[in-house]
C-alpha positions in Angstrom: 14.5 -67.5 99.3 13.8 -64.3 97.3 12.5 -64.3 93.8 16.0 -63.8 92.4 17.2 -67.0 94.0 14.6 -68.9 92.0 16.1 -67.9 88.6 18.6 -70.8 88.4 20.2 -69.5 85.2 21.5 -66.5 87.0 22.8 -68.2 90.2 26.1 -66.8 91.3 29.6 -68.1 90.6 31.2 -64.9 91.7 30.3 -61.2 91.7 33.8 -59.9 91.3 36.0 -59.2 88.4 38.1 -62.1 89.3 35.4 -64.5 88.4 35.4 -63.2 84.9 39.1 -63.0 84.5 39.9 -66.4 86.0 36.8 -68.6 85.8 37.8 -72.3 85.7 38.0 -73.7 82.2 35.5 -76.5 82.9 32.9 -74.0 84.2 33.4 -71.6 81.3 33.2 -74.5 78.8 29.9 -75.5 80.3 28.6 -72.0 79.5 29.8 -72.3 75.9 28.3 -75.8 75.4 25.0 -75.4 77.2 24.2 -71.7 76.8 24.5 -69.0 79.4 24.6 -70.5 82.9 26.3 -69.6 86.1 27.2 -72.2 88.8 25.8 -71.1 92.1 28.1 -70.4 95.0 26.6 -70.2 98.5 27.9 -67.9 101.2 27.4 -67.9 105.0 27.9 -64.2 105.7 24.5 -64.0 107.4 25.3 -67.2 109.4 23.1 -69.3 107.1 23.8 -70.6 103.7 22.4 -68.3 101.0 23.1 -67.2 97.4 24.8 -63.7 97.2 21.9 -62.6 95.0 19.5 -63.4 97.9 21.3 -61.3 100.5 19.9 -57.8 100.7 23.1 -55.8 101.1 26.4 -55.5 99.2 28.5 -58.6 99.4 31.0 -60.1 96.9 32.2 -63.7 96.8 35.2 -65.2 94.9 35.3 -68.9 94.4 38.4 -70.8 95.4 38.5 -72.2 91.9 38.8 -68.7 90.5 41.5 -67.8 92.9 43.5 -71.0 91.9 43.0 -70.3 88.2 44.4 -66.8 88.7 47.5 -68.2 90.5 46.8 -65.7 93.3 48.8 -66.4 96.5 48.7 -63.0 98.0 45.7 -61.3 99.7 46.6 -57.9 98.3 46.4 -59.1 94.7 43.1 -60.9 95.4 41.4 -58.0 97.2 42.6 -55.4 94.6 40.3 -57.2 92.1 37.2 -56.8 94.2 35.3 -53.6 93.5 35.3 -51.1 96.3 38.2 -52.6 98.2 41.4 -50.6 98.5 44.5 -52.3 99.7 47.8 -50.8 100.9 50.1 -53.3 99.2 53.4 -53.3 101.1 54.8 -56.7 100.0 55.4 -59.8 102.1 57.5 -58.0 104.7 54.6 -56.1 106.3 51.6 -58.1 104.9 51.0 -60.0 108.1 51.7 -57.2 110.5 49.3 -54.4 109.8 45.9 -54.7 108.2 45.9 -52.4 105.1 42.4 -53.3 103.9 40.1 -50.3 103.4 36.4 -50.6 102.5 34.2 -47.6 101.9 37.0 -45.2 102.5 37.3 -45.7 106.3 41.0 -45.0 107.0 42.8 -42.1 108.8 46.1 -43.8 109.5 49.1 -42.8 107.4 49.6 -45.0 104.4 53.2 -45.7 105.5 52.1 -46.8 109.0 53.2 -50.4 108.6 56.5 -50.9 110.4 55.2 -50.2 113.9 52.8 -52.7 115.5 49.7 -50.7 116.2 47.6 -51.1 119.3 44.2 -50.2 117.8 42.1 -52.7 115.9 41.7 -52.4 112.1 38.6 -50.9 110.5 38.1 -54.1 108.4 37.8 -57.4 110.3 39.4 -60.5 108.7 38.3 -64.1 109.4 39.6 -67.5 108.6 36.4 -69.5 108.7 34.9 -68.3 112.0 38.1 -67.1 113.7 38.8 -63.4 113.7 42.5 -63.2 112.9 44.7 -61.2 110.6 47.8 -62.6 108.9 49.4 -63.1 105.6 47.7 -66.4 105.0 48.4 -68.0 101.6 45.4 -68.4 99.3 45.7 -72.3 99.4 42.7 -74.6 98.9 40.0 -72.1 99.6 36.3 -72.8 99.0 35.6 -69.1 98.6 36.4 -65.6 99.9 33.5 -63.4 101.1 33.8 -59.6 101.3 31.1 -57.9 103.3 30.9 -54.1 102.7 29.8 -51.7 105.4 29.6 -52.2 109.2 28.9 -55.7 110.4 28.5 -55.0 114.1 25.5 -57.1 114.8 26.9 -60.5 113.6 30.7 -59.8 113.8 32.8 -58.4 116.5 35.1 -55.4 117.2 36.9 -53.9 114.3 34.2 -54.4 111.6 33.7 -50.7 111.2 34.0 -50.7 107.4 33.3 -54.4 106.6 34.7 -57.9 106.9 36.7 -60.3 104.8 36.2 -64.0 105.3 38.5 -66.7 104.0 36.5 -70.0 103.9 38.7 -73.1 103.5 37.7 -76.3 101.8 36.5 -79.0 104.2 37.3 -82.7 104.0 34.9 -84.8 101.8 33.7 -88.2 103.0 34.2 -91.2 100.8 36.4 -89.6 98.1 40.1 -89.8 97.5 41.1 -86.8 95.5 43.6 -84.0 95.3 46.1 -82.2 93.2 49.8 -81.3 92.8 51.0 -78.2 91.0 53.6 -75.5 90.8 54.5 -72.3 89.1 57.7 -70.8 87.8 57.9 -67.0 87.3 60.3 -64.3 86.3 59.8 -60.7 87.6 61.2 -57.4 86.3 64.2 -56.3 88.3 65.0 -59.8 89.6 68.1 -61.7 88.6 66.6 -65.1 89.5 63.5 -67.2 89.0 60.7 -67.6 91.6 58.7 -70.8 92.2 55.7 -72.1 94.2 54.6 -75.6 94.9 51.4 -77.1 96.3 50.0 -80.5 97.1 46.4 -81.3 98.3 45.0 -84.6 99.3 41.6 -85.6 100.5 41.8 -89.0 102.3 38.7 -90.9 103.4 39.0 -93.0 106.5 35.9 -95.1 106.6 32.3 -93.9 106.2 32.3 -91.2 108.9 35.9 -89.8 108.9 38.0 -87.9 106.3 41.3 -86.0 106.3 42.3 -83.1 104.1 46.0 -82.1 104.0 47.4 -79.0 102.2 51.1 -78.1 101.9 52.4 -75.1 100.0 55.8 -73.5 99.5 56.8 -70.1 98.1 60.3 -69.3 97.1 60.4 -65.8 95.6 63.5 -64.2 94.3 63.9 -60.5 95.3 63.8 -57.5 93.0 65.2 -54.7 95.2 68.9 -54.0 95.3 70.2 -52.4 98.5 73.1 -50.6 96.9 74.8 -48.8 99.8 74.6 -50.9 103.0 77.3 -50.9 105.6 79.5 -54.0 105.9 78.9 -55.1 109.5 81.1 -56.8 112.0 80.2 -59.7 114.3 78.5 -57.4 116.7 76.3 -55.9 114.0 78.1 -52.6 113.9 79.6 -50.9 110.8 83.1 -52.2 109.9 85.8 -49.7 110.8 88.3 -49.6 107.9 91.2 -48.4 110.2 91.4 -46.9 113.6 88.1 -46.5 115.6 88.4 -42.7 115.0 88.5 -43.2 111.2 85.8 -41.1 109.5 85.4 -43.6 106.7 82.9 -46.5 106.4 82.9 -49.6 104.2 79.8 -50.0 101.9 78.6 -52.9 99.9 75.7 -53.8 97.7 73.2 -56.6 98.1 71.3 -57.6 94.9 67.7 -58.8 95.0 67.6 -58.5 98.8 63.8 -58.8 99.3 63.5 -62.5 99.0 60.4 -64.3 100.3 60.3 -67.8 101.7 56.9 -69.1 102.9 56.0 -72.5 104.2 52.3 -73.4 104.7 50.5 -76.5 106.1 46.9 -77.1 106.9 45.4 -80.4 108.2 41.6 -80.9 108.6 39.7 -83.8 110.0 35.9 -84.2 109.4 33.9 -86.5 111.6 30.2 -87.0 110.5 28.6 -90.0 112.2 25.1 -89.0 111.2 23.1 -86.4 109.2 22.4 -84.6 112.5 26.0 -84.0 113.6 29.4 -83.2 112.1 32.7 -81.8 113.5 35.7 -80.4 111.7 39.1 -80.0 113.5 41.6 -77.9 111.7 45.2 -77.0 112.3 47.0 -74.3 110.2 50.6 -73.2 110.3 52.5 -70.7 108.2 56.0 -69.3 108.5 57.3 -66.3 106.5 61.0 -65.3 106.0 61.5 -62.0 104.1 65.0 -60.7 103.3 64.2 -57.0 102.9 61.6 -54.4 102.1 59.9 -54.1 98.6 60.5 -50.3 98.5 62.0 -48.4 95.7 64.1 -45.2 96.2 63.7 -44.2 92.6 63.8 -40.4 92.2 65.5 -39.9 95.6 69.1 -38.9 96.1 71.9 -40.4 98.2 74.4 -38.4 100.2 76.6 -37.9 97.1 73.8 -36.4 95.0 73.3 -39.6 92.9 69.8 -40.6 92.0 68.6 -44.1 92.9 67.3 -46.4 90.2 64.0 -48.2 89.7 64.8 -51.2 91.8 67.2 -49.7 94.2 66.9 -49.0 98.0 69.0 -46.4 99.9 68.9 -48.0 103.3 72.4 -48.5 104.9 71.3 -51.8 106.4 69.0 -54.7 105.3 65.5 -54.8 106.6 64.5 -58.4 107.1 61.4 -59.8 108.8 59.9 -63.1 109.9 56.5 -64.1 111.1 54.7 -67.2 112.3 51.0 -68.0 112.5 49.4 -71.1 114.2 45.7 -71.6 114.3 43.6 -74.5 115.7 39.8 -74.6 115.5 37.0 -77.0 116.2 33.6 -76.4 114.4 30.6 -78.5 115.3 27.1 -78.5 113.9 24.1 -80.2 115.5 20.7 -80.5 113.8 18.1 -79.8 116.5 15.2 -80.0 114.1 13.8 -76.5 114.7 17.3 -75.0 114.4 21.0 -75.8 113.8 23.3 -75.3 116.8 26.9 -74.4 115.7 29.8 -74.2 118.0 33.1 -72.6 116.9 36.1 -72.9 119.2 39.5 -71.5 118.1 42.9 -70.5 119.4 45.7 -68.8 117.5 49.2 -67.5 118.1 51.0 -65.2 115.7 54.3 -63.3 116.2 56.9 -61.6 114.1 60.0 -59.4 114.1 61.5 -57.0 111.7 64.5 -54.7 111.3 63.8 -51.1 110.1 66.2 -48.5 108.9 65.8 -45.5 111.2 68.9 -43.5 110.4 67.2 -41.3 108.0 64.5 -40.5 110.6 67.2 -39.5 113.1 68.9 -37.4 110.4 65.8 -35.4 109.5 65.1 -34.8 113.2 68.8 -33.6 113.5 69.4 -36.0 116.3 72.6 -37.3 114.7 74.2 -33.9 115.3 72.1 -32.7 118.2 72.4 -35.8 120.4 75.2 -38.0 118.8 77.8 -35.5 117.7 77.9 -36.6 114.0 79.1 -40.1 114.3 81.0 -40.9 111.1 79.1 -44.2 110.6 75.6 -43.5 111.9 73.4 -46.6 112.0 70.1 -46.4 113.8 68.4 -49.8 113.8 64.9 -50.4 115.0 64.3 -54.0 116.0 60.5 -54.4 116.3 58.5 -57.3 117.4 54.9 -58.2 118.0 52.8 -61.2 119.3 49.1 -61.9 119.3 47.3 -64.8 120.8 43.6 -65.3 121.4 40.9 -67.8 122.5 37.6 -67.4 120.8 34.3 -69.2 121.4 31.1 -68.6 119.5 27.8 -70.6 119.8 24.8 -69.8 117.7 21.4 -71.1 116.8 20.1 -70.7 113.3 16.4 -71.4 112.6 15.4 -73.9 110.0 12.0 -72.6 109.3 10.8 -72.1 105.7 9.3 -68.8 106.8 7.8 -66.4 107.2 9.9 -66.0 110.4 13.6 -66.8 110.5 16.2 -65.9 113.1 19.8 -66.2 114.3 20.9 -65.9 118.0 24.3 -66.4 119.5 26.9 -65.7 122.2 30.5 -64.7 121.6 33.6 -64.7 123.9 37.0 -63.3 123.0 40.1 -63.4 125.2 43.2 -61.8 123.5 46.7 -60.7 124.5 48.9 -58.6 122.3 52.5 -57.5 122.8 54.6 -55.0 121.0 58.2 -54.0 121.5 61.0 -52.0 119.9 64.7 -51.8 120.7 66.4 -48.9 118.9 70.2 -49.2 118.6 72.9 -46.9 117.4 75.2 -49.7 116.4 78.8 -49.1 117.1 78.2 -45.6 118.4 79.4 -46.1 122.0 82.8 -47.5 121.0 83.5 -44.5 118.7 82.1 -41.8 121.0 83.8 -43.0 124.2 87.1 -42.8 122.4 86.6 -39.4 120.8 84.9 -38.0 123.9 86.7 -39.4 127.0 84.3 -37.6 129.2 81.4 -39.7 127.9 81.5 -42.2 130.7 79.0 -44.4 132.4 79.0 -42.1 135.4 78.2 -39.0 133.3 74.8 -40.3 132.3 75.8 -42.5 129.3 75.7 -46.3 129.5 78.1 -48.8 128.0 75.5 -50.0 125.5 74.2 -48.7 122.1 70.5 -49.0 122.9 68.9 -45.5 123.0 65.2 -46.5 123.1 63.5 -49.6 124.6 59.8 -50.0 124.5 57.4 -52.9 125.3 53.7 -53.2 125.9 51.1 -55.8 126.8 47.5 -55.3 125.9 44.8 -57.6 127.1 41.3 -57.6 125.5 38.3 -59.4 126.8 34.9 -59.2 125.1 31.6 -60.9 125.6 28.7 -60.3 123.3 25.1 -61.5 122.6 23.8 -61.1 119.1 20.8 -61.9 117.0 19.0 -61.2 113.8 15.4 -61.9 112.9 13.8 -61.8 109.4 10.0 -61.6 108.8 8.5 -62.1 105.3 5.7 -59.6 105.3 4.6 -61.0 101.9 6.0 -63.0 99.1 7.9 -59.9 98.0 8.6 -57.8 101.1 11.0 -58.9 103.9 12.2 -57.0 107.0 15.2 -57.8 109.2 16.3 -56.4 112.5 19.5 -57.2 114.4 21.2 -56.4 117.7 24.5 -57.0 119.3 25.1 -56.2 123.0 28.8 -56.3 124.0 30.9 -55.8 127.0 34.5 -55.0 126.1 37.4 -54.3 128.5 41.0 -53.5 127.5 44.0 -53.4 130.0 47.4 -52.2 129.0 50.9 -52.3 130.7 53.8 -50.7 129.1 57.4 -49.5 129.7 59.6 -47.0 127.9 63.3 -46.7 128.7 66.1 -44.6 127.3 69.0 -46.8 128.3 71.8 -44.7 126.7 71.1 -41.9 129.1 70.8 -44.3 132.0 71.2 -42.0 134.9 69.6 -38.9 133.4 66.0 -40.2 132.7 64.2 -42.9 134.6 62.1 -45.4 132.7 58.4 -44.7 132.3 56.2 -47.5 133.5 52.4 -47.7 133.0 50.5 -50.5 134.7 46.8 -51.4 134.5 45.7 -48.6 132.3 42.1 -49.6 131.4 39.5 -48.8 128.9 36.0 -50.5 128.6 32.7 -50.1 127.0 29.2 -51.7 127.2 26.9 -50.8 124.4 24.4 -52.2 121.9 24.6 -52.1 118.1 21.6 -52.2 115.8 20.8 -53.1 112.2 17.6 -52.7 110.2 17.0 -54.0 106.7 14.1 -54.0 104.3 14.0 -55.7 100.9 11.4 -55.9 98.1 11.3 -58.1 95.1 10.1 -55.8 92.3 9.7 -58.9 90.1 11.2 -62.4 89.8 14.5 -61.0 88.6 14.9 -57.7 90.6 15.3 -56.9 94.2 15.7 -53.5 95.9 16.8 -53.0 99.5 17.7 -50.5 102.2 19.9 -51.0 105.2 20.9 -49.1 108.3 23.7 -50.8 110.2 26.2 -49.9 113.0 29.8 -50.9 113.7 32.2 -50.2 116.5 35.9 -50.6 117.3 37.2 -51.0 120.8 39.2 -48.4 122.6 42.4 -49.0 124.5 45.4 -47.7 126.3 49.0 -46.8 125.4 52.1 -45.9 127.4 54.1 -42.7 127.2 56.4 -41.1 129.8 54.5 -38.5 131.9 57.5 -37.4 134.1 61.1 -36.3 133.4 62.7 -34.6 130.4 60.6 -36.6 127.9 57.3 -36.2 129.7 54.1 -36.1 127.7 50.6 -35.1 128.8 48.6 -37.8 130.6 45.8 -37.4 128.1 47.8 -39.5 125.6 47.5 -42.6 127.9 44.2 -43.9 126.7 41.9 -43.6 123.7 38.2 -44.2 123.3 36.2 -46.5 121.0 34.9 -45.3 117.6 31.8 -46.2 115.8 30.1 -46.0 112.4 26.5 -45.8 111.1 26.0 -46.9 107.6 23.0 -46.0 105.4 22.7 -48.1 102.2 20.2 -48.5 99.3 20.7 -50.9 96.5 19.3 -53.0 93.7 20.2 -56.5 92.4 18.9 -58.0 89.3 19.3 -60.1 86.2 18.2 -60.1 82.5 18.6 -62.7 79.8 22.4 -62.4 79.7 23.4 -59.9 82.4 23.2 -59.7 86.1 24.0 -56.6 88.2 24.3 -55.1 91.6 24.3 -51.3 92.4 24.4 -49.7 95.8 24.7 -46.2 97.2 26.0 -45.6 100.8 26.6 -42.9 103.4 28.8 -43.7 106.4 29.0 -41.5 109.4 32.1 -42.1 111.5 32.2 -40.9 115.1 35.5 -40.5 117.1 37.8 -42.0 114.5 41.0 -43.5 115.9 44.4 -42.6 114.4 47.6 -44.4 115.2 50.0 -41.5 115.6 52.8 -40.1 117.7 52.8 -37.8 120.7 53.2 -34.0 120.2 56.6 -33.5 122.0 58.8 -36.5 121.4 56.9 -38.8 119.0 56.1 -41.8 121.2 53.7 -44.4 119.8 50.1 -43.7 120.7 46.5 -43.6 119.5 44.2 -40.6 119.5 40.5 -39.9 118.7 39.2 -37.3 116.3 35.7 -36.0 116.2 34.0 -37.0 113.0 34.4 -38.1 109.4 32.1 -39.4 106.6 32.2 -41.4 103.4 29.7 -41.2 100.6 29.7 -43.3 97.5 28.4 -45.9 95.1 29.4 -49.4 94.1 28.4 -51.2 90.9 29.0 -54.6 89.4 27.9 -56.1 86.1 28.5 -59.6 84.8 27.4 -61.2 81.6 28.0 -62.9 78.3 28.5 -61.7 74.7 27.5 -64.7 72.8 28.1 -68.0 74.6 31.9 -67.9 74.9 32.9 -64.3 75.8 32.3 -63.6 79.5 32.9 -60.2 81.1 32.8 -58.5 84.5 32.8 -54.8 85.2 33.1 -53.2 88.6 33.2 -49.5 89.6 33.4 -47.9 93.1 33.3 -44.2 94.1 34.1 -43.1 97.6 34.3 -39.5 98.8 35.7 -39.9 102.3 36.8 -36.9 104.3 37.0 -35.4 107.8 33.9 -33.4 108.8 35.7 -31.6 111.6 39.2 -30.7 112.7 41.1 -33.7 114.0 42.6 -32.6 117.3 45.2 -34.3 119.5 44.3 -34.9 123.1 46.3 -31.8 124.0 44.4 -29.7 121.5 47.0 -29.4 118.6 45.6 -29.8 115.1 46.5 -33.2 113.4 44.4 -32.4 110.3 41.7 -29.9 109.4 38.1 -30.3 108.4 37.7 -31.4 104.8 40.9 -33.4 104.4 40.6 -36.6 102.3 41.0 -39.8 104.3 44.2 -41.7 103.7 45.0 -44.4 101.2 41.6 -44.2 99.7 41.1 -43.5 96.0 37.9 -41.8 95.0 37.6 -43.9 91.9 38.3 -47.6 91.4 37.5 -49.6 88.2 37.7 -53.4 87.6 37.5 -54.9 84.1 37.7 -58.6 83.2 37.1 -60.7 80.1 37.5 -64.4 79.4 36.9 -66.3 76.2 36.5 -70.1 76.0 37.1 -72.3 73.0 38.0 -75.8 71.9 41.5 -76.1 70.4 40.9 -79.8 69.6 38.4 -82.4 70.7 40.5 -83.0 73.8 42.0 -79.6 74.6 40.1 -76.6 75.8 41.5 -73.1 76.1 40.5 -70.1 78.2 42.0 -66.7 77.4 41.7 -64.0 80.1 42.4 -60.3 80.4 41.8 -58.3 83.6 42.5 -54.8 84.8 42.4 -52.6 87.9 42.5 -48.8 87.8 42.4 -46.4 90.7 42.6 -42.7 91.0 45.1 -40.8 93.3 45.1 -41.1 97.1 46.6 -39.4 100.1 49.7 -40.5 102.0 48.6 -38.8 105.3 45.5 -37.4 106.8 47.0 -33.9 106.7 47.4 -33.4 103.0 49.7 -30.4 103.4 52.0 -31.9 106.1 55.6 -31.1 105.1 56.9 -34.4 106.5 54.3 -37.0 105.7 51.8 -35.3 103.3 52.0 -36.5 99.7 49.6 -37.4 96.9 50.0 -40.9 95.7 49.3 -41.0 91.9 46.7 -43.1 90.4 47.7 -46.3 88.6 46.5 -49.3 86.7 47.5 -53.0 87.0 46.7 -55.3 84.0 47.0 -59.0 83.7 46.4 -61.8 81.1 46.5 -65.5 81.0 45.9 -68.6 78.8 44.9 -71.9 80.3 45.0 -75.2 78.4 43.1 -78.2 79.8 43.4 -81.8 78.7 41.8 -84.3 81.0 43.2 -83.8 84.5 46.1 -81.5 83.5 45.9 -77.7 83.4 48.7 -75.6 82.0 48.6 -71.9 82.4 50.7 -69.1 80.9 50.1 -65.8 82.7 51.4 -62.3 83.1 50.8 -59.9 86.0 51.2 -56.1 85.9 51.9 -56.3 82.1 52.8 -52.6 81.8 55.0 -52.7 84.9 53.3 -49.9 86.8 54.9 -48.9 90.1 51.5 -48.9 91.9 52.7 -46.8 94.8 50.8 -47.4 98.0 52.9 -45.4 100.5 55.8 -42.9 100.4 58.5 -42.2 102.9 59.7 -38.8 101.7 63.0 -36.9 102.0 61.6 -34.7 104.8 60.7 -37.8 106.8 63.7 -40.2 106.2 66.0 -38.7 103.6 69.7 -38.4 103.4 72.0 -35.8 105.1 75.7 -35.7 104.2 76.3 -33.0 106.8 75.4 -35.5 109.5 77.5 -38.3 107.8 74.3 -40.1 106.6 75.1 -40.9 103.0 72.3 -43.4 102.3 68.6 -42.6 102.3 65.6 -44.0 104.1 63.3 -42.3 101.6 61.3 -44.8 99.4 58.1 -45.7 97.8 56.4 -49.0 98.5 55.5 -50.5 95.2 53.3 -53.3 93.9 54.9 -56.4 92.3 56.5 -55.5 89.0 55.8 -57.2 85.7 55.7 -61.0 86.4 55.5 -63.7 83.7 54.9 -67.3 84.7 54.1 -70.9 83.8 51.8 -73.0 86.0 51.1 -76.7 85.8 48.5 -78.6 87.8 47.5 -82.3 87.9 44.2 -83.2 89.5 43.6 -86.8 90.7 
């Protein structure tokens, strides 16, 4: 333990703004009654239990109690309150499909790249306990959330280029029957109905060595977005024809509050601990999401009649629902060997989902409706997209138990994963109209009797084996050095098929089988820390991260042929240089770090040059330079504050070229979805209302500067500057005995908080091609929400 860890009065509850804004009333009251004191929260980011203040690199932790007090159920809201973490908040519809977390500016993908299941791994890895899985998991009954900034390649696997986020769940407790029931009721600007959530938690002892913990949660969220000009559809899913099939009219209707959200969550854990030397936890988690439509506003865009859409209106001519499911089972065992602890983590997960996307605006802007489809009077291009992801993961590690001066971690990791993605694009009702108007359009002329014009599916198999280890040597009472290594062997195999069924006799399907990509390499980490005094530590770190390569499928023959260089993409890697200081005074503790990240061969999820098929390409280089700072303290004994600031200047350092040599973006362009400046502010004040009732008042704010929609800032179709915004919240919690009552407001000033834009040039309207709706939209954060929460603890 470093000297900082010995100062108990400055032990860590949480190093983020959330801790200040939403610290549990009982903890805050302890501070008011007994003087300045912070309850310590231990983290396991280094694979051993340590205080955050003892870890010599930049890490934040948020306690589960703080998350619960804030009534946070969404990862985007949680992570937005952690300094230096940028989140592309796309609402529940896409939250579980594409990882939009960005740490230290590492992102080149378009901000609106969320509907298409991507084949590359994310730049930030997410873990549920020790399982690397991404999903829209509810923030239910968590012990803590850890955010590790910078590459984590030596201890964590592929995808941890920019950092890692770990959701640590509460484990069963032996010998105690406890739990809680609670719920919230909220109203949101733009919605015509109330939303509610409910949760029940029970810890059930079963003898002296066994305990169960059961968590059940439900979200029923009313929508806010009105789809004001959707087609009425017939039983086949095609637009209703008001008269004869050749009629040029269509029947439109409006659907109010279309983007409803319905989530069911269940987690069951069993702890078996027959002795102090052995314990095992078996956990099963399941979550199902049903979402009615997209949380996207077409405000400021026009429909085909020249009318401007309103604040909570969408221009799509069809609803865009989605559903997803996640199942996760894990077994974690710990064996005390005396000299070390042996930990085995075995897990298996399955997740899948489907969504409907409005593609008519995309076809219109490509002029395909007139060029290929002869201006159908009721154009309706529907993209039905799906994905699945299943994996088996086994990790075993030994963690030394020595008091020093030498400590070490060593382990082995195995990952076997299979991902699928598919898309069926349909011009609903087109064939019936076209074959009547154009009798020559027959099955024998190259046109099929179906409305499917694009059919894509792929299977990607990933296998990775890795050996990792870190060793720390205390050179003196004040100076420590750590070295780490991870050797990995990664192999990716892809099969894919692309078909254009509508032109069934003109173009043969493109089939790619066994396209492979692999890499064997080693990653390194070196760290040095020095305790200047009992209250201050300085450190320096060099660390590496990597992301696997892979393969995609595009047609390489026929009319839609693309160059073969699009078929595979290589891995990318980062090297992070970081210096920092952590410390404490009588009533303040702080952490400041500066970093420089060199990114080699960055991957971009993009489209091919000729016809826009899904693919991934490598650039040459990018870099990010910045600082991160957090301060926490008290003014008096009752007023507690947290301040956080992050600056990240992330840009390309060479032209980003496609595999065929065309320029995707030029040297110097700012990386996407990454604000240069982010600020977090939080205050909480604790007082006694009566001898039995305590009150905690909280205010918190998040402010970010502008960011870019696309890596090519000047691109006429995708380029756009996303304006900076701020999100403010407040709450009052009253506690009497085992009952908590909270009044809260989120996004008080009702800022749009735009995280992505689909502009007119990309998906806009075009009356000349009979497309009278609009696919143009901005994806916005949750509007002003006011709620009441009640919780009973037993």
